[in-house]
C-alpha positions in Angstrom: -31.2 3.0 -9.8 -31.9 -0.7 -10.4 -32.9 -3.1 -7.7 -32.5 -6.8 -8.6 -32.9 -9.9 -6.4 -30.2 -12.5 -6.0 -31.1 -15.8 -4.5 -28.9 -16.8 -1.5 -29.1 -20.3 -0.1 -29.6 -19.9 3.7 -27.3 -22.1 5.7 -29.3 -21.6 8.9 -32.3 -23.7 9.8 -35.3 -21.5 10.4 -38.6 -23.0 11.5 -37.1 -26.5 11.0 -36.5 -26.2 7.3 -34.0 -24.6 4.9 -35.2 -21.4 3.3 -34.0 -19.1 0.5 -33.8 -15.4 0.9 -33.7 -12.8 -1.9 -31.3 -9.9 -1.4 -31.9 -6.7 -3.3 -28.7 -5.1 -4.6 -29.1 -1.5 -5.6 -27.2 -0.7 -8.8 -26.8 2.5 -10.9 -27.7 0.6 -14.1 -28.8 -2.9 -15.2 -25.9 -5.1 -14.2 -24.3 -7.8 -16.2 -25.1 -11.4 -15.1 -21.5 -11.8 -14.0 -21.9 -8.7 -11.7 -25.0 -10.2 -10.2 -23.1 -13.5 -9.5 -20.2 -11.6 -8.1 -22.3 -9.5 -5.7 -24.3 -12.6 -4.5 -21.1 -14.6 -3.8 -19.5 -11.6 -2.1 -22.6 -11.2 0.1 -22.4 -14.9 1.1 -18.7 -14.7 2.0 -19.2 -11.6 4.1 -22.3 -12.9 5.9 -20.6 -16.2 6.8 -17.3 -14.5 7.9 -15.1 -16.3 5.4 -12.1 -15.3 3.3 -12.8 -14.8 -0.4 -10.4 -14.6 -3.4 -12.3 -12.9 -6.2 -11.2 -12.4 -9.8 -13.1 -10.1 -12.1 -11.4 -9.1 -15.3 -10.8 -5.4 -16.0 -13.8 -4.0 -17.9 -16.4 -6.0 -16.0 -17.3 -3.4 -13.4 -15.4 -4.9 -10.5 -15.4 -1.7 -8.4 -19.1 -1.2 -8.6 -19.7 -4.8 -7.9 -17.5 -4.6 -4.7 -19.3 -1.4 -3.7 -22.9 -2.5 -4.1 -22.4 -6.0 -2.9 -20.4 -5.1 0.2 -22.5 -2.0 1.2 -25.7 -4.0 0.7 -24.4 -6.6 3.2 -23.4 -3.8 5.6 -26.8 -2.2 5.4 -28.5 -5.5 6.1 -26.1 -6.3 8.9 -26.7 -3.0 10.6 -30.5 -3.4 10.3 -30.4 -6.9 11.7 -28.1 -5.8 14.6 -30.5 -2.9 15.5 -33.5 -5.3 15.4 -31.8 -7.9 17.6 -30.7 -5.2 20.1 -34.3 -3.8 20.3 -35.6 -7.3 20.9 -33.0 -8.0 23.7 -33.7 -4.7 25.4 -37.5 -5.2 25.2 -37.2 -8.7 26.6 -34.8 -7.7 29.4 -36.9 -4.7 30.4 -40.0 -6.9 30.5 -38.3 -9.4 32.7 -36.9 -6.6 34.9 -40.4 -5.2 35.4 -41.8 -8.6 36.3 -38.8 -9.4 38.5 -38.0 -12.5 36.5 -34.6 -14.0 35.9 -32.8 -13.9 32.6 -33.9 -16.8 30.3 -31.4 -19.3 29.0 -32.0 -18.0 25.4 -30.6 -14.6 26.3 -27.4 -15.9 27.8 -24.2 -15.5 25.8 -22.3 -18.7 25.0 -19.5 -17.7 27.3 -21.9 -17.0 30.2 -23.7 -20.3 29.7 -20.4 -22.3 29.8 -19.3 -20.5 32.9 -22.6 -21.1 34.7 -22.6 -24.8 33.8 -19.1 -25.2 35.1 -19.8 -23.5 38.5 -23.3 -24.7 39.0 -22.3 -27.3 41.5 -19.8 -25.0 43.3 -21.4 -21.6 43.7 -24.5 -21.0 45.9 -27.8 -20.0 44.2 -27.7 -16.4 45.5 -24.3 -15.8 44.0 -25.4 -17.2 40.6 -28.5 -15.0 40.7 -26.4 -11.9 41.6 -23.9 -12.5 38.8 -26.7 -13.1 36.4 -28.6 -10.0 37.4 -25.4 -7.9 37.1 -24.8 -9.3 33.6 -28.3 -8.3 32.7 -27.8 -4.8 33.9 -24.5 -4.5 32.1 -26.0 -5.7 28.9 -28.9 -3.3 29.1 -26.6 -0.4 30.0 -24.2 -1.2 27.1 -27.0 -1.5 24.6 -28.6 1.7 25.7 -25.3 3.6 25.6 -24.7 2.4 22.1 -28.1 3.5 21.0 -27.6 6.9 22.6 -24.2 7.3 20.9 -25.6 6.2 17.6 -28.5 8.6 17.8 -26.3 11.5 18.8 -23.9 10.9 16.0 -26.7 10.6 13.4 -28.4 13.7 14.7 -25.2 15.7 14.6 -24.3 14.6 11.1 -27.9 15.2 9.9 -27.8 18.7 11.4 -24.5 19.5 9.6 -25.9 18.1 6.4 -28.9 20.3 6.4 -28.0 23.3 8.5 -25.8 25.6 6.4 -25.7 28.2 9.2 -23.3 26.0 11.2 -20.7 26.2 8.4 -20.9 30.1 8.4 -20.5 30.0 12.2 -17.3 27.9 11.9 -16.0 30.3 9.2 -16.7 33.4 11.4 -15.0 31.6 14.3 -11.9 30.9 12.1 -11.8 34.6 11.0 -12.0 35.7 14.7 -9.3 33.3 15.7 -7.0 34.6 12.9 -7.6 38.2 14.0 -6.8 37.3 17.7 -3.7 35.4 16.7 -2.5 38.4 14.6 -3.0 40.8 17.5 -1.2 38.5 19.9 1.7 38.3 17.5 1.9 42.1 17.3 1.8 42.4 21.1 4.6 39.8 21.5 6.7 41.7 18.9 6.2 45.0 20.8 7.1 43.3 24.2 10.2 41.7 22.7 11.4 45.0 21.3 11.1 46.6 24.7 12.7 43.8 26.7 15.6 42.0 25.1 15.8 38.2 25.5 18.0 36.6 28.1 21.3 35.4 26.6 21.7 31.7 26.1 24.7 29.5 25.5 22.9 28.1 22.4 21.4 29.9 19.5 17.6 29.7 19.9 17.4 27.9 16.5 19.7 25.2 18.0 17.5 24.5 21.0 15.1 22.4 19.0 18.1 20.3 17.7 18.8 19.1 21.2 17.3 15.7 22.1 14.8 15.8 24.9 15.4 13.8 28.0 14.5 10.2 27.1 12.8 7.7 29.3 12.5 4.1 28.4 9.3 2.1 28.7 10.4 0.6 32.0 10.9 4.0 33.7 8.5 6.2 31.8 6.3 8.5 33.9 2.8 9.2 33.1 2.8 12.4 31.1 0.3 14.4 29.1 -1.2 12.7 26.1 -1.0 14.4 22.7 -4.7 13.6 22.2 -5.9 14.8 25.7 -9.4 16.2 25.8 -10.3 14.4 22.6 -13.1 12.1 23.8 -14.1 11.2 20.3 -10.9 9.3 19.8 -12.3 6.8 22.3 -15.6 6.6 20.4 -16.7 3.0 19.8 -15.9 1.9 16.3 -19.0 1.0 14.2 -19.0 -2.0 11.9 -17.1 -0.9 8.9 -15.4 -2.0 5.6 -11.8 -1.1 5.0 -11.1 -0.8 1.3 -7.4 -0.6 0.3 -5.6 -0.5 -3.0 -2.1 0.3 -4.3 -2.1 3.9 -5.3 -3.9 7.1 -4.4 -5.1 7.4 -8.0 -6.8 4.0 -7.7 -8.3 5.0 -4.4 -9.6 8.2 -5.9 -11.1 6.3 -8.8 -12.9 4.0 -6.3 -14.3 7.0 -4.3 -15.6 8.4 -7.6 -17.4 5.1 -8.2 -19.0 5.3 -4.7 -20.1 8.9 -5.6 -21.9 7.4 -8.7 -23.5 4.5 -6.7 -26.9 4.4 -5.1 -25.3 4.5 -1.6 -23.7 8.0 -2.0 -26.3 9.7 0.2 -26.3 7.1 3.0 -22.7 6.0 3.4 -20.3 7.6 5.8 -16.9 7.4 3.9 -13.5 8.7 4.9 -10.3 8.6 2.8 -7.1 8.1 4.6 -3.6 8.9 3.3 -0.1 9.7 4.3 1.0 13.1 5.7 2.8 13.6 2.4 -0.6 13.4 0.6 -2.7 15.2 3.1 -0.5 17.9 4.7 -1.7 21.5 4.1 1.2 23.2 5.9 3.4 24.5 3.1 6.4 24.8 5.3 6.2 21.1 6.1 5.3 20.0 2.6 8.4 21.7 1.2 10.6 19.2 3.1 9.7 16.7 0.4 10.9 13.4 2.0 8.1 11.5 3.8 10.2 10.7 6.9 11.0 14.4 7.3 7.4 15.4 7.0 6.3 12.8 9.5 9.0 13.7 12.1 8.4 17.5 11.7 4.6 17.1 12.1 5.0 15.0 15.2 7.5 17.5 16.7 5.1 20.4 16.0 2.5 18.5 18.0 4.9 17.9 20.8 5.9 21.6 20.8 2.2 22.6 21.0 1.5 20.4 24.0 4.7 21.4 25.8 3.7 25.0 25.3 0.2 24.3 26.6 1.7 22.5 29.6 4.1 25.4 30.4 1.3 27.9 30.1 -0.9 25.9 32.5 2.0 25.7 35.0 2.7 29.5 34.7 6.2 29.1 33.3 7.7 31.8 31.1 10.0 31.0 28.2 13.2 33.0 27.9 13.7 32.2 24.2 11.6 32.3 21.1 8.9 29.7 21.0 9.3 26.6 18.9 7.2 26.1 15.7 3.7 24.7 16.1 1.3 23.8 13.3 -1.5 26.4 12.9 -3.7 23.7 11.3 -3.6 21.4 14.3 -6.7 22.9 15.9 -9.0 20.3 17.5 -12.2 22.3 17.0 -11.5 22.9 13.3 -10.5 19.2 12.9 -13.8 18.2 14.4 -15.5 20.4 11.8 -13.5 18.8 9.1 -14.2 15.3 10.5 -18.0 15.9 10.3 -17.8 17.5 6.9 -15.9 14.4 5.6 -18.6 12.1 7.0 -21.7 13.9 5.7 -20.5 13.9 2.1 -18.3 11.5 0.2 -14.9 13.1 -0.6 -11.7 11.9 -2.1 -8.2 12.9 -1.0 -8.0 16.0 -3.2 -11.4 17.2 -1.9 -10.3 16.5 1.6 -7.2 18.6 1.2 -9.2 21.4 -0.4 -11.6 21.4 2.6 -8.6 21.4 5.0 -7.2 24.5 3.4 -10.5 26.3 3.6 -11.2 25.2 7.1 -7.6 25.8 8.2 -7.7 22.3 9.7 -5.4 19.3 9.3 -6.9 16.8 6.9 -4.5 14.1 8.1 -5.7 14.1 11.7 -9.2 15.2 10.8 -9.7 12.1 8.6 -8.2 9.9 11.4 -10.8 11.4 13.9 -13.5 10.3 11.4 -12.5 6.6 11.4 -14.7 5.4 14.4 -17.9 6.7 12.9 -17.1 5.9 9.3 -18.7 2.9 7.6 -16.4 2.8 4.7 -12.7 3.6 5.1 -10.6 4.0 1.9 -6.8 3.7 2.4 -3.6 2.7 0.7 -1.9 -0.7 1.2 0.8 0.6 3.5 -1.5 1.9 6.1 -3.4 -1.4 6.4 -0.7 -4.0 5.9 2.1 -2.3 8.1 1.3 -3.1 11.7 2.8 0.0 13.4 1.4 2.3 10.7 -2.0 0.7 11.2 -1.8 1.2 15.0 -0.6 4.8 14.7 -3.5 5.6 12.3 -6.1 4.4 14.8 -7.3 1.5 12.6 -9.0 -1.2 14.6 -9.7 -4.4 12.6 -11.5 -6.4 15.3 -14.6 -7.9 13.7 -14.4 -5.6 10.7 -14.3 -6.3 7.0 -11.2 -5.8 4.8 -11.3 -5.6 1.0 -7.9 -5.6 -0.7 -8.3 -4.6 -4.3 -5.7 -4.9 -7.1 -4.2 -7.7 -5.0 -2.4 -9.7 -7.7 0.9 -8.4 -6.2 -0.2 -8.7 -2.5 2.7 -11.1 -1.5 5.3 -8.9 -3.1 3.8 -5.8 -1.5 4.0 -7.2 2.0 7.5 -8.5 1.3 8.6 -5.0 0.1 6.9 -3.2 3.0 8.9 -5.2 5.6 12.2 -5.5 3.6 14.9 -2.9 3.8 18.3 -2.1 2.1 21.1 0.2 3.1 24.4 1.0 1.3 27.8 1.3 2.7 27.9 5.0 1.7 24.7 5.7 3.8 26.2 3.8 6.8 29.5 5.8 6.7 27.6 9.1 6.2 25.2 8.5 9.1 28.1 7.5 11.4 30.1 10.7 10.5 27.0 13.0 10.9 25.9 11.5 14.2 29.5 11.6 15.6 29.7 15.3 14.8 26.3 15.9 16.3 27.3 14.3 19.5 30.6 16.3 19.7 28.7 19.6 19.1 26.1 19.0 21.7 27.9 16.8 24.2 27.5 19.2 27.1 23.7 19.6 26.4 22.7 15.9 26.1 21.5 13.8 29.0 23.2 10.6 29.9 20.5 8.4 28.5 20.7 10.1 25.1 24.5 9.8 25.1 24.2 6.1 25.8 21.9 5.4 22.9 23.8 7.6 20.5 27.0 5.6 21.3 25.1 2.4 20.8 23.9 3.5 17.4 27.4 4.6 16.5 28.7 1.2 17.5 26.1 -0.6 15.4 26.8 1.5 12.4 30.6 0.9 12.8 30.0 -2.9 12.9 27.7 -2.8 9.8 30.4 -1.0 7.8 33.0 -3.5 9.0 30.8 -6.4 7.7 31.0 -4.8 4.3 34.7 -4.8 4.5 35.2 -1.2 5.4 36.1 1.2 8.2 34.1 4.2 9.3 37.4 6.2 9.5 38.0 5.9 5.8 36.3 7.2 2.7 33.9 4.4 1.5 34.3 5.5 -2.1 38.0 5.4 -2.6 39.2 1.9 -1.8 38.0 -1.3 -3.5 37.1 -4.1 -1.1 39.2 -7.2 -1.2 36.5 -10.0 -1.0 33.6 -9.1 -3.4 30.5 -11.3 -3.6 27.1 -12.0 -2.1 26.5 -13.8 1.2 23.2 -14.7 2.8 22.8 -15.2 6.6 20.1 -15.7 9.1 19.3 -12.7 11.3 20.9 -14.3 14.4 24.1 -15.3 12.5 24.4 -11.8 11.0 24.0 -10.2 14.5 26.5 -12.6 16.0 29.1 -12.1 13.4 28.6 -8.3 13.5 29.2 -8.5 17.3 26.0 -6.7 18.1 24.0 -9.7 19.4 24.3 -8.3 22.9 22.6 -5.0 21.9 18.8 -4.8 22.3 17.7 -3.6 18.9 14.1 -3.3 20.0 15.2 -0.6 22.5 17.2 1.2 19.8 14.2 1.0 17.5 11.9 2.6 20.1 14.5 5.2 21.0 14.9 6.3 17.3 11.1 6.5 16.9 10.4 8.4 20.2 13.4 10.7 20.3 13.1 11.5 16.5 16.9 11.6 16.4 17.0 11.4 12.6 14.9 14.6 12.5 17.3 16.3 14.9 20.2 15.2 12.8 18.6 16.6 9.7 18.1 19.9 11.4 21.8 19.9 12.5 22.9 19.3 8.9 20.6 22.0 7.6 22.1 24.5 9.9 25.8 23.5 9.4 26.3 22.9 5.8 24.3 20.0 4.6 25.8 16.5 4.2 28.7 15.9 6.6 32.0 14.7 5.1 33.3 11.2 5.9 36.5 11.5 7.8 39.6 9.9 6.5 41.4 9.2 9.8 40.8 9.4 13.5 43.1 12.3 14.1 41.1 14.6 11.8 37.7 13.6 13.1 37.1 16.2 15.8 38.9 19.1 14.0 37.1 18.4 10.7 33.8 18.5 12.5 34.7 21.7 14.2 35.8 23.3 10.9 32.5 22.2 9.4 30.7 23.8 12.4 32.7 27.1 11.9 31.8 27.1 8.2 28.1 26.8 9.1 28.3 29.9 11.3 29.0 32.0 8.2 25.8 30.9 6.5 22.9 33.4 6.3 20.3 32.8 8.9 16.8 32.0 7.6 18.2 30.7 4.3 16.0 27.9 3.0 17.6 24.6 2.2 16.8 23.4 -1.3 15.4 19.9 -1.7 17.9 17.7 -3.5 16.6 14.9 -5.7 18.2 11.5 -6.3 18.6 9.7 -9.6 15.0 8.5 -9.6 13.6 12.1 -9.1 12.5 11.5 -5.5 13.5 13.8 -2.6 16.9 12.6 -1.3 17.0 12.0 2.5 19.5 14.5 3.9 20.0 12.2 6.9 20.7 8.6 5.9 19.9 7.6 9.5 16.2 7.8 8.5 16.8 5.0 6.0 19.0 3.0 8.4 16.3 3.0 11.1 14.1 0.9 8.7 16.9 -1.7 8.4 17.4 -1.9 12.2 13.7 -2.3 12.6 13.7 -5.2 10.0 16.3 -7.0 12.1 13.8 -7.4 14.9 11.8 -9.9 12.9 11.9 -13.6 14.0 15.1 -15.4 12.9 13.2 -17.9 10.7 11.2 -15.3 8.9 13.9 -13.4 7.0 17.5 -13.3 5.8 20.2 -10.7 5.6 22.0 -10.4 2.2 25.5 -8.9 2.3 26.4 -7.7 -1.2 30.0 -6.6 -1.5 30.9 -5.1 -4.8 33.4 -2.4 -6.0 33.9 -0.1 -3.1 32.4 -0.1 0.4 30.1 2.8 -0.6 28.6 0.7 -3.4 28.1 -2.4 -1.2 24.8 -3.0 0.5 23.1 -4.8 3.4 19.6 -6.0 2.6 17.0 -7.6 4.8 14.7 -10.0 2.8 11.4 -11.0 4.4 10.7 -14.7 3.6 7.5 -15.2 5.4 4.9 -12.4 4.6 2.2 -14.5 6.3 3.5 -13.7 9.7 2.4 -10.0 9.2 -0.8 -10.8 7.1 -1.9 -13.2 9.8 -2.6 -10.2 12.2 -5.1 -8.9 9.7 -6.8 -12.3 9.1 -7.0 -13.1 12.8 -8.8 -9.9 13.8 -11.1 -9.4 10.9 -14.6 -10.8 10.5 -14.0 -11.3 6.8 -11.2 -10.6 4.3 -11.8 -10.2 0.5 -8.8 -10.4 -1.8 -9.8 -9.1 -5.2 -8.2 -8.3 -8.5 -8.6 -8.3 -12.3 -6.0 -11.1 -12.8 -5.6 -13.2 -9.6 -4.6 -16.4 -11.3 -2.7 -18.4 -10.2 -4.3 -18.2 -6.7 -2.3 -21.1 -5.1 0.3 -18.6 -3.9 -2.3 -16.6 -1.9 -3.7 -19.8 -0.4 -0.4 -21.5 0.5 1.8 -18.5 1.5 -0.7 -16.1 3.1 -3.6 -18.2 4.4 -3.1 -21.9 4.9 0.4 -21.5 6.4 -1.1 -19.2 9.2 -3.6 -21.8 10.3 -6.6 -20.7 8.2 -8.8 -23.7 7.4 -9.4 -24.6 3.8 -13.1 -24.6 4.5 -13.0 -20.8 5.3 -11.4 -19.9 1.9 -13.7 -19.3 -1.0 -12.6 -18.8 -4.6 -14.7 -17.0 -7.1 -13.7 -16.4 -10.7 -16.1 -14.8 -13.1 -16.0 -14.6 -16.9 -15.6 -11.5 -19.1 -18.4 -9.3 -20.4 -17.3 -9.8 -24.0 -18.8 -12.6 -26.1 -16.4 -15.6 -26.7 -16.0 -14.8 -30.4 -14.4 -11.4 -29.5 -11.2 -12.9 -28.3 -8.7 -15.2 -30.1 -6.0 -16.5 -27.7 -3.4 -18.7 -29.4 -0.4 -20.8 -28.3 2.0 -20.8 -31.2 4.4 -23.8 -31.0 6.6 -23.1 -34.1 7.4 -20.3 -36.5 7.1 -19.9 -40.3 10.2 -21.9 -41.0 9.0 -24.7 -38.6 11.5 -23.7 -36.0 10.2 -24.8 -32.6 9.6 -21.8 -30.3 11.3 -22.2 -26.9 12.7 -19.0 -25.6 14.9 -20.3 -22.8 18.0 -18.4 -21.5 20.2 -20.7 -23.6 18.3 -20.4 -26.9 16.6 -17.0 -27.0 19.7 -15.1 -28.0 20.4 -17.3 -31.0 20.2 -15.5 -34.3 17.7 -17.9 -35.9 15.4 -17.6 -32.9 15.3 -13.8 -33.2 14.9 -14.1 -37.0 11.9 -16.4 -36.5 10.3 -14.0 -34.1 10.8 -11.2 -36.7 9.1 -13.3 -39.4 6.1 -14.0 -37.1 5.6 -10.3 -36.3 6.0 -9.3 -39.9 3.2 -11.6 -41.0 0.9 -10.6 -38.1 1.3 -6.9 -38.8 0.1 -7.6 -42.4 -3.3 -8.8 -41.2 -3.8 -7.1 -37.8 -5.4 -3.6 -38.0 -4.6 -0.8 -35.6 -2.1 -1.4 -32.8 0.0 -4.4 -32.0 1.7 -4.7 -28.6 4.7 -7.0 -28.3 6.0 -7.9 -24.8 9.6 -9.1 -24.3 10.9 -10.7 -21.1 13.3 -7.9 -20.2 14.6 -4.5 -21.4 18.0 -6.0 -22.2 16.5 -8.7 -24.4 14.2 -6.1 -26.2 17.3 -4.0 -26.9 19.2 -7.0 -28.2 16.4 -8.1 -30.5 15.8 -4.6 -31.7 19.5 -4.2 -32.7 19.5 -7.6 -34.4 16.4 -6.7 -36.4 17.8 -3.4 -37.4 20.9 -5.1 -38.7 19.1 -7.9 -40.6 16.4 -5.6 -42.2 13.5 -7.0 -40.2 12.7 -3.5 -38.8 12.6 -2.1 -42.3 9.9 -4.7 -43.2 7.9 -4.0 -40.1 7.9 -0.2 -40.7 6.2 -0.8 -44.1 3.0 -1.6 -42.2 3.4 -0.2 -38.7 5.3 2.7 -37.1 7.5 1.3 -34.3 7.6 2.6 -30.7 9.7 1.4 -27.8 8.7 1.5 -24.1 11.0 4.0 -22.3 12.8 3.2 -19.1 12.1 6.6 -17.5 8.6 7.0 -16.0 8.2 10.6 -17.1 8.5 9.6 -20.7 5.8 7.0 -20.7 2.9 9.4 -21.2 4.6 11.0 -24.2 5.2 7.7 -25.9 1.7 6.5 -25.3 0.3 9.8 -26.7 2.3 9.5 -29.8 1.4 5.8 -30.2 -2.3 6.6 -29.9 -2.1 9.6 -32.2 -0.3 7.5 -34.9 -3.0 4.8 -34.8 -5.8 7.3 -35.0 -4.1 9.1 -37.9 -3.6 5.8 -39.8 -7.2 4.8 -39.3 -8.5 8.1 -40.7 -6.0 8.5 -43.5 -6.2 4.9 -44.9 -2.7 5.1 -46.3 0.1 2.5 -46.4 0.5 2.3 -42.6 -2.2 0.4 -40.9 -1.3 1.3 -37.3 1.6 1.1 -34.9 3.8 -1.5 -33.2 4.8 -1.0 -29.6 7.7 -3.0 -28.0 7.0 -3.3 -24.3 8.5 -5.2 -21.4 6.9 -7.7 -19.0 6.8 -6.1 -15.6 7.7 -2.7 -17.1 5.8 0.6 -17.1 3.2 -0.6 -19.6 2.4 -4.1 -18.4 0.2 -2.8 -15.5 -2.3 0.0 -15.2 -2.2 0.9 -19.0 -5.3 0.3 -21.1 -4.7 -0.8 -24.7 -8.4 -0.8 -25.5 -10.0 -0.9 -29.0 -7.5 0.0 -31.8 -4.7 0.6 -29.3 -4.3 -3.2 -28.8 -5.9 -5.4 -31.4 -3.2 -8.0 -31.0 -0.9 -8.7 -28.0 2.1 -10.8 -28.6 4.1 -12.5 -25.7 7.6 -13.5 -26.7 8.7 -16.5 -24.6 7.9 -17.1 -20.9 9.2 -14.4 -18.6 10.6 -16.6 -15.9 12.4 -14.8 -13.0 16.2 -15.0 -12.7 16.6 -18.2 -10.7 20.2 -17.3 -10.0 19.1 -14.4 -7.9 20.2 -14.9 -4.3 16.9 -13.5 -3.0 14.8 -16.0 -5.2 17.1 -18.9 -4.3 16.6 -18.2 -0.6 12.9 -17.9 -1.1 12.8 -21.2 -2.9 14.8 -22.9 -0.2 12.5 -21.5 2.5 9.3 -22.7 0.7 10.7 -26.2 0.0 11.4 -26.6 3.7 8.2 -25.1 5.1 5.5 -25.9 2.5 4.1 -29.2 1.3 4.3 -30.4 -2.3 1.2 -29.8 -4.5 0.2 -31.5 -7.8 3.6 -33.3 -7.8 5.6 -30.1 -7.8 7.9 -28.7 -5.2 6.7 -25.3 -3.7 9.9 -23.7 -5.1 9.1 -24.8 -8.6 5.5 -23.7 -8.3 6.7 -20.3 -7.1 8.8 -19.8 -10.3 6.0 -20.8 -12.6 3.5 -18.7 -10.7 5.7 -15.6 -10.8 6.0 -16.1 -14.6 2.3 -16.6 -15.2 1.2 -13.7 -13.0 3.4 -11.4 -15.1 2.0 -13.0 -18.3 -1.6 -12.6 -17.1 -1.1 -8.9 -16.2 0.4 -8.2 -19.6 -2.1 -10.0 -21.9 -5.0 -8.5 -19.9 -4.2 -5.1 -21.3 -6.1 -5.5 -24.5 -9.8 -6.4 -23.7 -11.2 -3.5 -21.7 -15.0 -3.3 -22.4 -18.0 -5.3 -23.7 -17.6 -4.5 -27.4 -13.8 -4.7 -27.5 -12.0 -7.5 -29.4 -8.4 -8.7 -29.7 -6.1 -11.6 -30.5 -3.5 -12.9 -28.0 -0.5 -14.8 -29.3 1.8 -16.6 -26.9 5.1 -17.5 -28.6 6.4 -20.6 -26.9 5.4 -24.2 -27.1 5.7 -24.5 -23.3 2.4 -22.6 -22.9 0.6 -25.7 -24.2 1.4 -27.7 -21.1 -1.7 -28.4 -19.0 -0.1 -27.2 -15.8 0.7 -23.8 -17.5 -2.7 -23.5 -19.2 -4.4 -23.9 -15.9 -2.7 -20.8 -14.6 -4.3 -18.6 -17.2 -7.5 -16.7 -16.4 -10.7 -18.6 -17.0 -12.0 -16.2 -19.7 -8.9 -16.7 -21.7 -8.4 -20.4 -21.0 -11.8 -21.4 -22.3 -11.1 -19.9 -25.7 -7.5 -20.9 -26.0 -6.3 -22.6 -29.3 -3.1 -24.5 -29.5 -1.5 -24.2 -33.0 1.4 -26.6 -33.7 2.3 -24.7 -36.9 2.5 -21.1 -37.9 0.3 -21.6 -41.0 -2.7 -22.7 -38.8 -2.2 -19.8 -36.4 -1.9 -17.2 -39.2 -5.0 -18.5 -40.9 -7.0 -18.2 -37.6 -5.8 -14.7 -37.0 -6.6 -13.6 -40.5 -10.1 -15.1 -40.4 -10.7 -13.5 -37.0 -10.0 -9.9 -38.2 -11.8 -10.4 -41.5 -14.9 -11.3 -39.5 -14.5 -8.2 -37.4 -13.7 -6.0 -40.4 -16.3 -3.2 -40.9 -16.3 0.1 -42.7 -15.6 1.9 -39.4 -12.5 -0.2 -38.7 -11.0 0.6 -42.2 -11.6 4.3 -41.7 -14.3 4.5 -44.4 -17.3 5.3 -42.2 
């Protein structure tokens, strides 16, 4: 382990003069200078409670810099806090023993203000009494915190070193299993002796009936699901929330923590969805996330209802409903403590849950209060209701958002929603049949809400030009096209502006109606048919019900997959709930897009979030400090304008930090190429890029580059369609044949499951060419900007010696969503650098995609590559300034192809060595 000092300028005045303090950052190896600067700046931002935007290129050890810099600050902060608490307690105890009053230095700012305001009003004895009470309260609170901290540390230390406790827990689990088995046998014997009381409903149907619903206004105080769980109320320690996009990225971060000097001292917990953490195989088999969530919550509810009935001495006359065997509080306590004493990733947590027969999902949630580092996916942190349900409290905490280059898009996607006409008609038909089947068993409140939902669904279908009584896939709609509306206008024209969607949203969440509907469909034949006319509605539903009675009981329903390979939601109502929830946003923050095309079933309703800042503001407002980090954060103006400044964050609180790369400057050759070999100016606009001479010129450029570039060449096109068009043109004109003389050609597949295979063959080809030294010098990969290979794929070393970017991948400005976003920004944001916010958005979206793609090549200190940007528009200063600093400083603008070709050839000749040519 390396300890190195970083000098931090102290902003506070101590002893009447400014001082400098050296912070020691533990590190597993000698860090690069850019890592030292990164950690020092990160420490300063966290210590001053600011918001930092940090860019550290891939291959520069960003994860370790974040870990060591942030955890060093947390260590120092905790030590400082303990020291201050001890001083305050010592001072207060001394004053109490002497019978003195609290000194002015010990008063909190709020207390001092209050005293000064009321000094002329309140008598002295009242002031002294209040002051004395505040002293006692402060002492009690500090002592209580110290006791809790000591107990927690002692408990975790005991678990860490006392193996006997683990064996005790295992023996207890074995005993519990045996007792449960004996109870099951006795219940079976009793049931065989005394038959069950007849019921009007099948016992399997009872769980499909909606429970009596009480709205928030009339809700009675009932048993909490978390009753007797005192640790849920435990005070949250100061912690760092680290979030990233995928579970694999989070697992990689946890592995970096395990390699860091903090692995023995940090209390870390990994959070995830039920889909990732559930160990109940019966629930996991459901596949769809919403089904897993609803089933899990219903099992909890069943458990507490059973517990309540047993305490009241009630006897059930039917078979008990399913409860989760892994939801045992004692075992989840054990899992919580095990997770805290040793750093574990998601997979290790799931493995521990299976061994301990404890739920990792709830066990990890119970560990949040005592954890110092919480690792979680974007969704859990950025989605307000998910954050609340997970027990995440951000007040005065630190949040680090990694891989944040797409943060705005992520927030927009989380809060946007889209439903098709087919889903709406299907949900209406299914819910109508459910209501008819159980009409005599549903309470009045349930009937009221079901009818409201049916009415809303009917109006949604009508807005798409359809009718719920007709098949949505048979008749073409008369008025095709796209229409955008504000939320209020959409609700008014849909004639549902008098319905409280907030109440419907709460009802759907608390009653779990979509889960009940799914169970109904499972039992009676899967997806309900859409009725063709009113007369056949009730009879068709009844026939469907009769058909379901002939099915075998206990038969498992297979999980059907959609065209993307994901589990298909058996109940489309689950999806529609998200759209209804989206409509509860403020009118100015979103738009509804009505897309009518083909049939009603193919038409869609989409909610587009225009203002992601309104949701991100909740995070910024509560946190002590927020760090937004990534490998390619440029251009950062979007983050500042759309997420921070627009929510009232002062410019002084925002800190930008951009570090260079670990490679030497002569290991990268970035070039802007303005014209091709035939002096054709390169400008790949929508109007010119399809012209034959532009595609021919691109082919000549690639052919020449492949003659001098060893190993792999990755060529990025703006879209799949354009790549296919160019490929077909080159195949017809013979360009492909010339390219294959030097490189074997690969194309990026559209299907995700084929990416690994193509990459493996591409890598194998390059390795074989390097070793054989034959006619082929490597491979050429045609990729797409924003596709499967533009993010998260490493083209290090010979896999990416040259990256070619064909044109500027501007988004489709004719897209209704983008046009509405541009209009919104132009109205709500100020102009910057002489540009309208809408124009800046278009350029920023383009350059973010470019930066992500060209950053695939350089991945470590000894790597080298050339980057060639084919479009003279890249030479504009406003575009160059949006490139990462480590690329921008080495950028060369070449007006002619001859100059660019000479530079590329010289670059690779200087890098040429016996090993590169395969002769070592």
